[in-house]
C-alpha positions as CSV (number, residue, x, y, z in Angstrom):
1,M,-27.4,-57.6,0.4
2,E,-29.2,-60.5,-1.2
3,H,-28.2,-61.8,-4.6
4,A,-29.7,-64.2,-7.1
5,S,-28.0,-66.6,-9.5
6,I,-29.2,-67.6,-12.9
7,T,-27.6,-69.5,-15.8
8,S,-26.5,-67.7,-19.0
9,R,-29.2,-69.7,-20.8
10,E,-31.9,-68.5,-18.4
11,F,-30.6,-65.0,-18.8
12,V,-30.9,-65.1,-22.6
13,H,-34.4,-66.6,-22.5
14,N,-35.7,-64.2,-19.8
15,V,-33.9,-60.9,-19.6
16,S,-36.9,-59.1,-18.1
17,S,-36.9,-61.6,-15.2
18,A,-33.2,-61.0,-14.6
19,K,-33.8,-57.2,-14.6
20,R,-36.5,-57.5,-12.0
21,L,-34.2,-59.6,-9.9
22,A,-31.5,-57.0,-10.2
23,D,-33.8,-54.4,-8.7
24,A,-33.5,-56.4,-5.4
25,G,-29.7,-57.0,-5.6
26,P,-26.9,-58.3,-7.7
27,V,-27.7,-61.1,-10.1
28,F,-24.8,-63.6,-10.7
29,I,-25.0,-65.0,-14.2
30,T,-23.3,-68.4,-14.4
31,D,-21.6,-70.1,-17.3
32,R,-21.0,-73.8,-17.0
33,G,-21.8,-73.6,-13.3
34,K,-19.3,-70.8,-12.5
35,P,-20.1,-67.1,-11.9
36,A,-19.2,-65.2,-15.1
37,Y,-21.1,-61.9,-14.9
38,V,-23.0,-59.7,-12.5
39,L,-26.1,-57.8,-13.4
40,L,-26.7,-54.6,-11.3
41,N,-29.3,-51.9,-11.5
42,I,-27.9,-48.5,-12.4
43,E,-28.3,-47.1,-8.9
44,E,-26.2,-49.9,-7.4
45,Y,-23.6,-49.6,-10.1
46,R,-23.2,-45.9,-9.5
47,R,-23.1,-46.4,-5.7
48,I,-20.2,-48.8,-5.9
49,T,-18.2,-47.0,-8.5
50,R,-18.5,-43.5,-7.1
51,T,-15.6,-42.4,-4.9
52,G,-15.6,-38.6,-5.4
53,E,-11.9,-38.6,-4.6
54,S,-8.9,-38.4,-6.8
55,I,-6.1,-41.0,-6.7
56,V,-3.9,-38.5,-4.9
57,D,-6.5,-38.1,-2.2
58,L,-6.9,-41.9,-1.9
59,L,-3.1,-42.5,-1.6
60,T,-2.8,-40.0,1.3
61,L,-5.2,-42.1,3.4
62,P,-3.6,-43.9,6.4
63,E,-4.8,-47.2,5.0
64,A,-2.7,-46.6,1.9
65,A,0.6,-46.5,3.8
66,G,1.2,-50.2,3.3
67,I,0.4,-50.3,-0.4
68,E,3.5,-50.7,-2.6
69,F,3.4,-50.0,-6.3
70,E,5.9,-49.5,-9.0
71,F,5.7,-47.1,-11.9
72,E,7.8,-46.2,-14.8
73,P,8.3,-42.5,-15.6
74,M,7.0,-41.5,-19.0
75,R,7.7,-38.6,-21.2
76,I,4.7,-37.1,-23.0
77,G,5.5,-35.1,-26.0
78,A,8.8,-33.9,-24.6
79,R,12.2,-33.8,-26.3
80,E,15.5,-34.0,-24.5
81,L,17.4,-30.8,-24.8
82,E,21.0,-30.9,-25.7
83,G,23.0,-28.4,-23.9
Protein backbone atom coordinates (compact mmCIF):
# COMPACT_ATOMS: atom_id res chain seq x y z
CA MET A 1 0.00 0.00 0.00
CA GLU A 2 1.28 3.41 -0.94
CA HIS A 3 1.51 6.19 1.59
CA ALA A 4 2.07 9.93 1.48
CA SER A 5 3.89 12.17 3.91
CA ILE A 6 3.08 15.79 4.73
CA THR A 7 4.25 18.19 7.40
CA SER A 8 1.95 19.22 10.22
CA ARG A 9 2.04 22.77 8.80
CA GLU A 10 0.87 21.49 5.39
CA PHE A 11 -1.86 19.51 7.11
CA VAL A 12 -3.15 22.56 8.99
CA HIS A 13 -3.19 24.69 5.86
CA ASN A 14 -4.72 22.11 3.53
CA VAL A 15 -6.80 19.50 5.35
CA SER A 16 -8.90 18.75 2.24
CA SER A 17 -5.77 17.77 0.30
CA ALA A 18 -4.69 15.45 3.15
CA LYS A 19 -8.14 13.85 3.13
CA ARG A 20 -7.90 13.20 -0.62
CA LEU A 21 -4.48 11.63 -0.13
CA ALA A 22 -5.89 9.41 2.63
CA ASP A 23 -8.38 7.95 0.16
CA ALA A 24 -5.40 6.39 -1.65
CA GLY A 25 -3.58 5.18 1.47
CA PRO A 26 -2.17 6.24 4.84
CA VAL A 27 -0.91 9.80 5.16
CA PHE A 28 2.00 10.24 7.55
CA ILE A 29 1.96 13.66 9.20
CA THR A 30 5.39 14.73 10.31
CA ASP A 31 6.39 17.05 13.12
CA ARG A 32 9.92 18.43 12.93
CA GLY A 33 10.80 15.87 10.28
CA LYS A 34 9.64 12.83 12.22
CA PRO A 35 6.38 10.88 11.72
CA ALA A 36 3.94 11.93 14.44
CA TYR A 37 0.47 10.93 13.20
CA VAL A 38 -1.21 8.84 10.53
CA LEU A 39 -4.38 9.87 8.74
CA LEU A 40 -6.54 7.00 7.44
CA ASN A 41 -9.91 6.92 5.73
CA ILE A 42 -12.61 5.27 7.81
CA GLU A 43 -12.74 2.09 5.73
CA GLU A 44 -9.02 1.43 6.22
CA TYR A 45 -9.27 2.21 9.94
CA ARG A 46 -12.14 -0.25 10.35
CA ARG A 47 -10.30 -2.88 8.31
CA ILE A 48 -7.17 -2.77 10.45
CA THR A 49 -8.97 -2.54 13.82
CA ARG A 50 -11.54 -5.28 13.21
CA THR A 51 -10.66 -8.70 14.53
CA GLY A 52 -14.04 -10.24 15.22
CA GLU A 53 -12.42 -12.41 17.86
CA SER A 54 -12.23 -12.20 21.60
CA ILE A 55 -8.96 -12.09 23.53
CA VAL A 56 -9.65 -15.65 24.67
CA ASP A 57 -9.94 -16.80 21.04
CA LEU A 58 -6.73 -14.99 20.11
CA LEU A 59 -4.78 -16.50 23.01
CA THR A 60 -5.72 -20.03 21.94
CA LEU A 61 -4.08 -19.60 18.53
CA PRO A 62 -0.85 -21.59 18.03
CA GLU A 63 1.07 -18.34 17.37
CA ALA A 64 0.18 -17.19 20.88
CA ALA A 65 1.97 -20.10 22.55
CA GLY A 66 5.22 -18.15 22.90
CA ILE A 67 3.64 -15.00 24.31
CA GLU A 68 4.36 -14.43 27.97
CA PHE A 69 2.39 -12.02 30.07
CA GLU A 70 1.90 -11.29 33.72
CA PHE A 71 -1.28 -10.22 35.38
CA GLU A 72 -2.36 -9.42 38.87
CA PRO A 73 -5.60 -10.91 40.14
CA MET A 74 -8.14 -8.32 41.03
CA ARG A 75 -11.21 -8.39 43.21
CA ILE A 76 -14.22 -6.51 41.89
CA GLY A 77 -16.79 -5.59 44.49
CA ALA A 78 -16.05 -8.65 46.58
CA ARG A 79 -15.49 -8.91 50.30
CA GLU A 80 -13.49 -11.56 52.02
CA LEU A 81 -15.67 -13.77 54.13
CA GLU A 82 -14.58 -14.59 57.61
CA GLY A 83 -15.26 -18.08 58.52
